[in-house]
C-alpha positions, 0 to 999 in steps of 0.5 A: 180244802177236803171234800167227802166223796163217799165212805171209801175215799176222800179228796184233797184239792191241791190247786185250784185256778181261777103256770101261766097258761100254756095257750088260750084254754079251749071252751067249757064245751070242749073240755066237757066233751074230752071229759065225757069221752074219758069216761065213755072209752074208759080212759083211753085204750090198749093195743098189743102191737107186737107179741115179742120182738125178741129183745126187751125195750130197756132203752128206747129213742124215736127218730125222724124217720120214724123208726124206733131204735130199742136196745137192752144189754149184751152180757145176759145171755142170747136173746130171742132174735136171731141175727141174719147171716149177712149181719151175723156177729157172735159175742163170747162172754161168761156171766159173773165169771162162771166158768161156762163160755156163752157164744151169743149170736143173737140181736140185743137191738132192733129198729122199729118201723112205726108205720108198718108195725115191723121190726128188724135187728141191729147189731151192737158190740159193746155193752149199752146196759143202763146207758144214755142218749141224745139226738144231735142236729143231724137226727143221729142218736148219740148213745153213751156209756154202758157197762164193762166194754161199753162203759166209756164208749159212744155208738150212733144210729143215724136216721135213713128211710132204706132200713140200711143204718145200723150201730156204729161204734166210735171207740176212738171217741171214747168218753173220759170216764165210765158212764154207767147209769149216767143222763145225757142233754142235748145243748144249744151248740149241738153238743151233748152234756153226759153227767154223773153215773156209778162212781162218776162224780163228773160230767163231760161233753160229746163231742169234744170240740175244744176239750182234750179227750180226758177232760171231764168237770168235778161236780161236788153236787154228785158227791153230796147227793150220794147216799151210802149203800143206796146212791139215789143220785143215778140217772140225774134229772137234767133239764136245759132252761130257756137261759142256757143253763141246766137244771140238775136234780139228784136224790132230793136237791137241785141245782142251776148249773153253768156248764159254759164257764168251767174253771180250769186247772183242778188237780185232785188226789184221790185216796181210796182206803178200803181199796188202798190205792193212791191216785191223782187225776187232772180235772176241771170243776163246775160253776154252780149258779144257785141251789134250789130248795130241797124237795120237801118229804124226804122222798129219794127221786133218782135211781134206785129209788126212781121217780120221774121228772119232766120239763113242762111245756115252754110257751113263747110269748113274744121275743122274750125267754118263756118261763120254765116249771119242772114236775117230779113224780114218785120215788121211795123213801131212803132205806127202801133199796136196802130192804129188797136189794141182795136178799132172798125172796123170802126176806125182801120187804117191799116198802111203799112207794111215794105218792107225791109230786113236786112242782117248782117254777125255776125261772121265779126269783125265788122259787118254791116247791109246790106238793101234789098228791098222786092217785096212787103210789108209784116207784119206776114210773115214766112221765112223757109230754102229750101234744095237749101240754099234758103229762101222762105218767105210765108204768111202774109199781107201787112197792119197792124200788128199781133193781132185780126183783126189787119191786112188787105190785105194778101200777097198770093204770096210766095217769093223766096230769092236766098241766094247765088245770088251776086246781091241784086236786083236780089235775089227775085222772086214772086211765085205762089200765094195761094187761102187762105189768111194766116194771123194772127196765120198761120204757115209753116214748111219744109217737108222731101220731099221738099214741104212746109206744110202751115196751120192756120190763125185765126184773131179772138179771137175765131173761126169764119168762116163768117168774111172777114178773116175768121178762117182757118182749112185747110192744103196745101202744097206749091210745089216749082219750084225745085219739078217740073217734068222738073227736074226728071233726076236731082233729086237723089233718093234712098238716104241712109246712110251707117252708124250705125242707120244713126248716123252721128258723129261730125267730122268723115266721112260717106257714102251716097249712091244714084242714078241718071238718069245722069252720072257725075264726077263733085262733085261741082254739089252736096250739102249735108246738114242737116236741123233741123225741126223747131218749127214754130209759130207767123212768127218765125221758132225757131231752124231752122238750115242748116249746109252745110257739107263737101263732101270728095269724089264722087265715082261711084258704077255701074258694068259692067253688067248695063243696058242702062235703069238702073240709075247710082249709086254713093256714096259720103263720106262726113264729119260730123259737126265739134262740137256740137255747130255748129249742136247741137245733135239730128235728122236732115233731111239730104238732097242731092242736085244735079244741084240745085234740091234736092231729098227726105231727110233722117233722120240722128242723129247727135251726 
């Protein structure tokens, strides 16, 4: 049996052993108030938090201590942030085999404190350029792969409140294959699955509890979705579905993968015709349950024709498994990358990006893509779930693709996608623009207060501040309309979880106390959702997940001695997610939303 892997080699397989509603919608009056606020404040606000943090925010991960770990790469020359003497660590390297030896004693990673709006340098020793990440059940960032010295590396950063945490390099736990432009997803058992990467048509697990260190699993789908000279299957979109299987999208195709039942004992003989060498490796093979319909339109959605993807909120209703829908937006046509990459500026042609989105209910027996139209074309967008269950589409460009100098015409306006709006043509709203282009190597994450932290943009091989789209080292926050003062009377405050160590147990009831300026007996105006902190890079928020919990009861707690000026006290009894395939164990932001207005999240441990 022969499989075509790329134009330069082939494989001989020698042996083989065997939108239902999110919650009850707010009243028409509340919806009208929200739309009015969008109009009155221009669709949200932008605030510059830091003019420079010294590094470009190529990768970002929020941890449960409300610090955001930010990093770019270590082989591009010095950053603009010097390491303190007690952390001084110098790297010696050359760039593209140039004779000049660089001695780099600067930081290429920072820890950003959300509450104080301050940052401190971190020390990363192996190159995490274009890598992936997940947060394990203890709240520790598990960062996998990268380039060169970091391509098989695993690095971790634990959460700590005393600002002593830093990167730890786990050389002894190296990956089985180079993972550059790979994706990661946390699994129900607490392991991380790492999929794909450049010239890596496999996946593997970390930690390797039962696998040998060399174990990896061949995935034919990654071969089939590889476009010659462009790839278009890097940073594949991964979403863990409620039944525990993995939705995997690359290029314009998608499959349902049963990663838990991999078949063993496949030996591959590889012949690289252009490189003129022959080798054999022991490898395992995957179980593909089904392939979904090809996404219509012929648009390529993965790097470098970069779009974005999000698993829409999972709504719990009883003890059964929730339905699951995936939304994918933006990208570029085949050939767009070839028109820009590796050419001089005068010869580059920046083809228009795609203005389409596709939405599919992957849990349907016969799922179909429903196509929708963005207000403007977009490549390299970031898509983040908001506490309300809506999606914000932010960053990117309207022409070109991902890559150095490969895009133009930045899209400065975020777009709000209303997940639960029945009419597709009414789902999109254009929001207030930023003044800072956020193009290649920019990123964004949701914060516990409901803001969006945005940073990065380095469209150049090295830091360059005099180009049309200069390297950007700033951090800014987008403040959605729901945080406007107009809604302060509707906003829940003083949220507290009445359980041991703020634990939410599978299938068990727990209590949440909060305060409101208004009195209400209508529990349908509330939603309670747990949201994972995403690892965001290259327009994909890995591990992003929102689970809308079932509210069992709403109760007033006020006594007869309450003063007219006092807030009203409430308690909600809610039920935890049914199982770990719906919500993998770990730390989540718990958001309470009243009449479409979220309060400050509190962290809970789901187990």
